[in-house]
C-alpha positions in Angstrom: -10.0 -12.7 2.3 -11.0 -9.4 3.9 -11.9 -8.9 7.5 -15.5 -8.2 8.5 -16.7 -4.7 9.2 -16.7 -5.3 12.9 -13.1 -6.4 13.1 -11.4 -3.2 12.0 -9.4 -0.7 14.1 -11.1 2.6 14.9 -9.4 5.8 13.8 -9.5 8.6 16.4 -8.5 12.2 15.5 -7.8 14.2 18.6 -8.7 17.9 18.2 -8.3 18.1 14.4 -8.1 21.7 13.2 -9.1 21.7 9.6 -12.2 20.4 7.9 -10.2 19.5 4.8 -7.9 17.3 6.8 -10.9 15.4 8.3 -12.2 14.9 4.8 -8.9 13.7 3.4 -8.6 11.4 6.4 -12.0 9.9 5.5 -10.7 9.3 2.0 -7.5 7.6 3.3 -9.6 5.4 5.6 -11.9 4.4 2.7 -8.8 3.5 0.7 -7.9 1.0 3.4 -11.4 -0.3 4.2 -11.5 1.5 7.6 -14.9 3.0 8.4 -15.1 3.9 12.0 -14.0 7.5 12.6 -14.1 9.2 16.0 -13.4 12.9 16.4 -12.4 14.5 19.7 -13.4 18.2 19.9 -12.9 19.0 16.2 -12.4 22.7 15.6 -14.4 22.7 12.3 -17.5 20.9 11.1 -16.8 17.4 9.6 -19.8 17.8 7.4 -18.9 21.2 6.0 -18.6 21.6 2.2 -14.8 21.7 2.6 -14.7 18.4 4.4 -17.1 16.6 2.1 -15.3 17.8 -1.0 -11.9 16.7 0.4 -13.3 13.3 1.2 -13.6 12.6 -2.6 -16.6 10.2 -2.3 -15.8 8.9 1.2 -18.5 11.1 2.8 -20.3 8.2 4.3 -17.4 7.9 6.8 -17.9 11.6 7.7 -21.7 11.1 8.0 -21.3 8.3 10.5 -18.3 9.8 12.4 -18.8 10.2 16.2 -17.8 13.3 18.0 -16.5 13.1 21.6 -15.7 15.9 24.1 -12.5 14.3 25.3 -9.9 11.7 24.4 -10.9 9.6 27.4 -14.5 9.5 26.3 -13.4 8.5 22.7 -11.4 5.5 23.9 -13.5 4.4 26.9 -15.1 1.4 25.1 -11.8 0.1 23.5 -9.6 -2.7 24.8 -6.4 -1.5 23.2 -5.3 2.0 22.1 -2.3 3.0 20.0 -1.0 6.5 19.9 0.8 7.7 16.7 3.5 10.2 17.4 6.9 11.3 16.0 8.2 12.1 19.5 8.9 9.6 22.3 7.3 11.9 24.9 9.4 10.3 27.7 6.8 7.8 28.6 7.3 4.1 29.1 5.5 2.4 26.3 6.0 -0.4 23.8 7.0 1.3 20.5 6.0 -0.2 17.2 6.4 0.8 13.6 3.1 1.0 11.6 4.0 -2.4 10.2 5.1 -4.2 13.3 2.0 -3.0 15.2 -0.4 -4.9 13.0 0.0 -8.4 14.4 -0.9 -7.2 17.9 -3.8 -5.1 16.6 -5.2 -8.1 14.6 -4.7 -10.4 17.7 -7.0 -8.0 19.6 -9.5 -7.8 16.8 -9.6 -11.6 16.3 -10.5 -12.1 19.9 -13.5 -9.8 19.6 -11.7 -6.9 21.2 -11.9 -3.3 20.1 -8.8 -1.4 19.0 -8.2 2.2 18.2 -5.4 4.2 16.7 -5.1 7.9 17.8 -3.7 10.7 15.7 -3.1 14.2 17.1 -3.9 17.7 15.8 -2.0 18.9 12.7 0.2 21.5 14.4 1.3 19.8 17.6 0.5 16.1 17.4 -0.8 14.3 20.4 -0.3 15.8 23.8 1.4 13.9 26.7 -1.9 13.4 28.4 -3.4 11.8 25.3 -0.4 9.5 24.9 -0.7 8.5 28.5 -4.1 6.9 27.7 -2.6 4.7 25.1 -1.3 1.2 25.6 1.5 1.5 23.0 3.0 4.0 20.5 3.2 3.7 16.7 6.0 5.6 15.1 6.4 6.0 11.4 10.2 6.1 10.7 10.9 8.8 8.2 13.8 11.1 7.2 15.0 12.7 10.4 15.6 15.9 8.6 11.9 16.2 7.7 9.5 13.7 9.3 6.4 16.0 9.3 3.3 14.4 7.8 -0.1 15.7 6.9 -2.8 14.2 9.2 -4.4 12.2 6.3 -0.9 11.0 5.2 -0.3 9.5 8.6 -3.7 7.8 8.6 -3.0 6.4 5.1 0.4 5.0 6.0 -0.9 3.3 9.2 -4.1 2.2 7.5 -2.3 0.7 4.5 -0.1 -1.5 6.8 -3.3 -2.8 8.4 -5.0 -3.3 5.0 -2.0 -5.3 3.7 -2.7 -7.9 6.4 -6.3 -8.3 5.2 -5.6 -9.1 1.6 -4.0 -11.9 -0.4 -2.6 -9.8 -3.2 0.4 -11.5 -4.8 3.7 -9.7 -4.2 4.4 -9.9 -7.9 2.3 -10.6 -11.0 3.1 -11.0 -14.7 0.3 -9.2 -16.5 -0.2 -10.5 -20.1 -3.6 -9.0 -20.8 -5.1 -10.7 -23.9 -2.1 -12.9 -24.7 -0.4 -15.8 -22.9 3.2 -16.4 -21.9 5.1 -18.3 -24.6 5.8 -21.9 -23.9 9.3 -23.3 -24.1 8.2 -25.2 -27.2 7.2 -22.0 -28.9 10.4 -20.3 -27.8 12.5 -23.2 -29.1 10.7 -23.0 -32.5 11.6 -19.3 -32.6 15.2 -20.1 -31.9 15.2 -22.5 -34.8 13.7 -19.8 -37.0 16.3 -17.3 -35.9 19.2 -19.8 -36.6 17.9 -20.3 -40.1 17.6 -16.6 -40.6 21.2 -16.2 -39.4 22.7 -18.8 -41.8 24.6 -16.1 -43.7 25.8 -14.2 -40.7 29.6 -14.2 -40.5 29.9 -15.0 -36.8 27.3 -17.6 -37.0 29.3 -19.4 -39.6 32.4 -19.4 -37.4 32.3 -22.7 -35.5 34.3 -21.2 -32.6 32.0 -18.2 -32.1 28.7 -19.9 -32.9 28.2 -21.6 -29.5 28.7 -18.4 -27.5 26.5 -16.4 -29.9 23.7 -19.0 -29.5 23.9 -19.0 -25.7 23.8 -15.2 -25.6 20.8 -15.3 -28.0 19.0 -17.9 -25.9 19.6 -16.0 -22.7 18.3 -12.7 -24.1 14.9 -14.2 -25.0 14.5 -16.6 -22.1 15.2 -13.8 -19.6 12.6 -11.6 -21.3 9.6 -13.8 -20.5 8.1 -13.4 -24.0 4.4 -13.7 -24.7 2.9 -15.3 -27.8 2.0 -11.9 -29.1 5.6 -10.7 -28.7 6.9 -13.7 -30.5 4.6 -13.1 -33.4 5.8 -9.5 -33.5 9.4 -10.7 -33.6 8.6 -13.1 -36.4 7.0 -10.2 -38.4 10.0 -7.9 -37.9 12.5 -10.6 -38.8 10.6 -11.6 -41.9 10.4 -7.9 -43.0 14.1 -7.5 -42.5 14.8 -10.7 -44.5 12.8 -9.4 -47.4 14.7 -6.1 -47.3 
């Protein structure tokens, strides 16, 4: 089940420098079902051709984005604000990863609160004064040798962690398309067919080697999670080889 449109975190870009990055941020937000974009003193027009092109179809987020003169104005109506930064800034704050921040974000949202996540300008990131307005910090742990992220990449990583909490996508799926997984009965029938086909095989005739050969054979095909279509293919191949 997905959350309602009113229970999503707000994305706040503080002093973004490039229109393309604002557009790509909108694209990342749309990927994660986030729609409320706030811009603090952007250097370039968020509705420029460059921004719209970079949004790749997510232009409705740009068209409804709200522009604020200051960070304080952009967060004034929010109940909880998170600052994303790669530097600790020597401020006493609760520090989360993008993943571990989501339970507290959703707790605020589920109680009709409003929550925002701030991202700083491309070159410097958030300033100390901006971070001081946040309740907590979100840090994305990356390779210490190179932890620099494009603005839209940072938004996508944080947004995806939130979006995962809103979906019920299975962690693993076995995709069979037009066919079905073979039943054990079908698999056992195939084993019998193979045993009959191996009647003249030297090792199969050897009473001492035969049990191990059969166990190995069974394990190969039970481990493979064969489908009905794949079994039919194997039947066809084996019949062809027998005729040869």
